[in-house]
C-alpha positions in Angstrom: 97.1 102.3 106.0 95.3 103.8 109.0 93.1 101.7 111.2 89.4 101.8 110.4 88.7 103.4 113.8 90.6 106.5 112.7 88.4 107.1 109.7 85.6 109.6 110.5 82.2 107.7 111.0 80.5 110.1 108.5 83.0 109.2 105.9 82.3 105.5 106.4 78.6 106.2 106.1 79.2 108.2 102.9 81.1 105.2 101.4 78.3 102.8 102.3 75.7 105.1 100.7 77.7 105.5 97.5 78.5 101.8 97.3 75.0 100.4 98.1 72.7 103.1 96.7 74.5 105.9 95.0 72.6 109.0 94.1 69.8 107.1 92.5 68.7 106.1 96.0 67.4 109.6 96.5 63.6 109.5 96.0 62.8 113.1 97.0 62.1 116.1 94.9 64.5 116.6 92.0 67.0 119.4 92.8 66.6 122.1 90.2 69.1 124.9 89.7 67.6 128.4 90.5 68.7 131.9 89.6 71.6 132.4 92.1 74.5 131.7 89.9 77.1 133.1 92.3 79.9 130.6 92.7 83.4 130.8 94.2 86.3 129.1 92.5 89.0 128.4 95.1 92.4 127.5 93.6 93.9 124.3 94.8 97.3 122.6 94.3 97.6 119.2 92.7 99.4 118.0 95.8 98.6 119.6 99.1 101.8 118.3 100.6 104.0 119.4 97.7 102.5 122.5 96.0 105.2 122.5 93.4 104.2 119.1 92.1 102.6 119.2 88.6 102.8 115.6 87.3 100.4 112.7 87.7 101.6 110.1 85.2 101.0 111.4 81.7 99.0 114.4 82.9 100.6 117.7 83.6 98.7 119.9 86.0 97.7 123.3 84.8 95.4 124.4 87.6 92.4 123.4 89.6 89.6 124.8 91.7 87.1 123.8 94.4 83.8 125.1 93.2 81.2 126.3 95.7 77.8 127.5 94.7 75.1 129.3 96.7 72.3 127.5 95.0 71.5 124.3 96.9 71.3 122.3 93.6 74.7 123.3 92.4 77.3 120.5 91.9 77.0 116.8 91.7 78.6 116.8 88.3 78.5 113.6 86.3 79.4 114.5 82.8 80.9 117.4 80.8 81.6 118.8 77.3 84.8 120.9 77.0 85.2 123.7 74.5 88.1 126.2 74.2 86.2 129.0 76.0 83.7 127.1 78.1 82.7 124.0 79.9 79.2 122.5 80.0 78.7 120.5 83.2 75.7 118.1 83.7 74.7 117.1 87.1 72.9 113.9 87.9 69.5 115.5 88.3 69.3 117.1 84.9 70.9 120.4 85.8 73.2 122.2 83.4 76.0 124.6 84.5 77.9 126.5 81.8 81.2 128.0 82.9 82.8 130.6 80.7 86.6 130.4 81.1 89.0 133.3 81.6 91.9 133.6 79.2 94.5 133.1 82.0 92.5 130.4 83.9 89.7 130.7 86.3 86.0 131.3 85.8 84.8 134.4 83.9 81.0 133.7 83.8 78.3 131.2 84.9 74.9 130.2 83.5 72.4 127.7 84.8 70.0 125.6 82.8 67.7 122.5 83.1 67.2 119.7 80.7 63.9 120.5 78.9 62.8 116.8 78.9 63.8 113.3 79.5 62.5 109.9 80.5 59.6 109.8 83.0 58.4 112.7 84.9 60.6 115.5 86.0 59.5 115.9 89.6 61.5 113.1 91.2 65.3 112.8 90.9 65.3 109.1 90.1 63.4 109.8 86.9 66.0 112.2 85.7 69.3 110.5 86.7 71.5 112.0 84.0 74.9 110.3 84.1 76.6 110.6 80.6 76.8 113.1 77.8 78.4 113.3 74.4 78.3 115.7 71.4 78.5 115.6 67.6 81.5 117.8 66.8 80.0 118.9 63.5 76.5 120.1 64.3 76.7 120.3 68.1 73.8 117.9 68.9 74.1 116.4 72.3 73.1 112.9 73.6 72.5 112.2 77.3 72.3 108.8 79.0 69.9 108.3 81.9 70.4 105.7 84.6 67.3 104.1 86.2 65.3 104.3 82.9 68.3 103.0 80.9 67.5 105.6 78.2 69.3 107.8 75.8 67.9 111.1 74.6 69.2 113.4 71.8 69.0 117.2 72.3 69.7 120.2 70.0 73.0 121.9 70.3 71.8 124.4 72.9 70.0 121.8 75.1 66.8 123.7 74.5 64.6 120.8 73.2 64.5 117.0 72.9 64.9 115.8 69.3 64.5 112.0 70.0 64.7 109.4 72.8 65.0 105.7 73.1 65.3 102.9 75.6 67.5 100.5 73.6 66.6 96.9 74.1 70.2 96.0 74.8 70.2 98.3 77.8 66.8 97.4 79.4 68.3 94.8 81.8 71.1 97.0 83.0 71.1 97.8 86.7 69.1 100.9 87.8 72.2 102.4 89.4 74.8 100.9 87.1 73.7 101.8 83.6 74.9 104.3 81.0 77.7 105.8 83.1 79.8 106.8 80.1 79.0 107.5 76.5 81.1 108.8 73.6 80.4 109.6 70.0 83.3 108.6 67.8 84.5 110.5 64.8 83.3 107.6 62.7 79.7 108.2 63.8 79.6 105.1 66.1 78.6 105.4 69.7 80.2 103.5 72.7 78.1 103.2 75.9 79.7 101.9 79.0 77.7 100.5 81.9 79.1 100.7 85.4 77.9 97.3 86.6 76.0 95.4 83.9 76.6 91.7 83.9 79.7 90.4 82.1 82.8 88.3 82.8 84.4 88.8 86.2 85.6 92.4 86.5 84.4 93.3 83.0 80.9 94.9 82.8 79.0 94.9 79.6 79.3 97.8 77.1 77.7 98.5 73.8 78.6 99.6 70.3 76.0 101.4 68.3 76.7 101.8 64.6 74.9 105.2 64.6 72.7 107.4 66.7 71.3 105.2 69.5 68.0 107.0 69.3 67.6 105.9 65.7 65.3 102.8 65.6 67.4 101.3 62.8 70.6 101.5 64.8 72.5 98.2 65.0 74.1 97.3 68.3 76.7 94.8 69.5 78.0 94.2 72.9 81.5 94.0 74.3 83.0 94.0 77.7 85.3 96.6 79.3 87.7 95.7 82.1 88.6 98.8 84.2 91.7 98.9 86.4 91.4 96.6 89.4 89.0 97.9 91.9 87.8 100.8 89.7 84.6 101.5 87.8 84.2 103.6 84.7 82.6 107.0 85.1 83.2 108.9 81.9 84.9 108.8 78.5 86.0 111.1 75.7 87.6 110.8 72.3 91.1 112.3 71.8 92.0 114.2 68.6 93.9 111.1 67.4 90.8 108.8 67.7 91.8 107.0 70.9 89.6 107.0 74.0 90.4 108.6 77.3 88.5 106.8 80.1 87.9 108.1 83.6 87.4 105.7 86.6 86.8 106.0 90.3 87.4 103.7 93.2 85.7 103.9 96.6 87.3 102.2 99.5 87.7 102.6 103.2 91.1 104.2 102.7 91.7 106.2 100.6 88.0 106.8 100.4 88.2 108.1 96.8 90.8 107.7 94.1 90.7 108.0 90.3 92.4 106.5 87.3 92.7 107.7 83.7 93.2 105.1 80.9 93.8 105.1 77.2 92.0 102.7 74.9 92.3 102.3 71.2 88.8 101.7 69.8 90.3 99.4 67.2 90.9 97.0 70.0 87.2 96.8 70.7 85.5 93.7 69.2 82.0 92.4 69.7 81.8 89.7 72.4 85.4 90.4 73.5 87.0 92.1 76.6 88.6 95.4 76.0 91.4 96.6 78.3 92.9 100.0 78.4 96.3 101.3 79.6 96.4 103.4 82.8 98.3 106.6 82.2 97.5 108.5 85.5 96.3 107.8 89.0 94.9 110.3 91.4 94.9 109.5 95.1 95.7 111.4 98.3 97.7 113.6 98.8 96.7 114.5 95.2 93.5 116.4 94.7 90.8 113.8 94.2 87.2 113.2 95.1 84.3 111.2 93.5 85.6 111.9 90.0 82.8 111.4 87.4 83.2 114.0 84.6 85.8 114.1 81.8 86.3 116.5 78.9 88.9 116.8 76.2 89.6 119.9 74.1 92.5 121.1 71.9 94.2 124.4 72.9 96.9 125.3 70.4 99.4 122.4 70.3 98.2 120.9 73.5 95.5 118.4 74.3 93.7 119.6 77.4 92.0 117.2 79.8 89.4 118.5 82.3 88.2 116.3 85.2 85.4 117.2 87.6 83.9 115.5 90.7 80.4 114.7 91.9 79.7 115.9 95.5 76.3 114.2 95.6 74.7 117.5 96.4 76.9 118.5 99.3 77.3 115.1 100.9 79.7 115.1 103.9 83.4 115.0 103.1 82.8 115.5 99.3 83.8 118.5 97.2 83.1 119.8 93.6 86.6 119.8 92.2 87.5 121.0 88.7 91.0 120.0 87.5 92.8 121.0 84.3 95.7 119.0 82.8 97.7 118.9 79.6 98.1 115.4 78.2 101.8 114.4 77.6 101.2 112.3 74.5 104.7 110.9 74.4 104.3 109.6 78.0 100.9 108.2 77.1 102.1 106.1 74.2 
């Protein structure tokens, strides 16, 4: 472990900003994506020191890119929806980037959008701190969780209009910068919402189970607690084809500054009032490609379960990058 004096001062400042304030500390004008959709996708290896390496635990690396956009509001991705031919990436100011994927990998097309509504006004970033997203697999409707306002809104499948919104009573006391960090709609119709830092037993923040759409005023809710790997915090979650959950976590420290962990959790192990604990199946830390990993997507391609992971560069913060990584899940190794 290098001495603290060897770590660039700007990196230390970045860590302090992320730890103490995060992006919700920004009180300026909300970054809105414009019309310049030109981006570059620079291929990167999984391991810069060993370009032939393709394994990270139960994940097999299929390719990855550093994404650079000309629009100043490009990046800062906090959630995603994965489909066989495209990715929908949500940044933490309500911006939407849709990437159309080439058949042999890489980016074939890009489109920008902006959430048509949400909690509070749209001028300031802290009123539109969008951190989590999930979708109904049958009709395509999308739910988005907003930190700060501790709200959940439901949108149509094209993210063109708000259908409903709510500030669930069970979320109202969640921290402004530690609220609905991950949300997943299960095949059963239930919703799981994970807070990043809501009060709970030591090392196990509060999470919620909704028996139906959280924007439905008749929805019943129960709380449980989720214990992430030691030193990590939950950032996103997705349901696997077999019904288990894949959960993404990040850790910020003085060195390595950023690392990530991916865990498996069987939702049948979740019980009201109890602590749920997943199984770590992969860890990303230097020299592996890793940054402030916040977005996770799962999709089926033929016989393989594909796992996409993207990072949040906090709108071009020093020493941060927008990474987009593609893996295949080795389901035997994950058991």
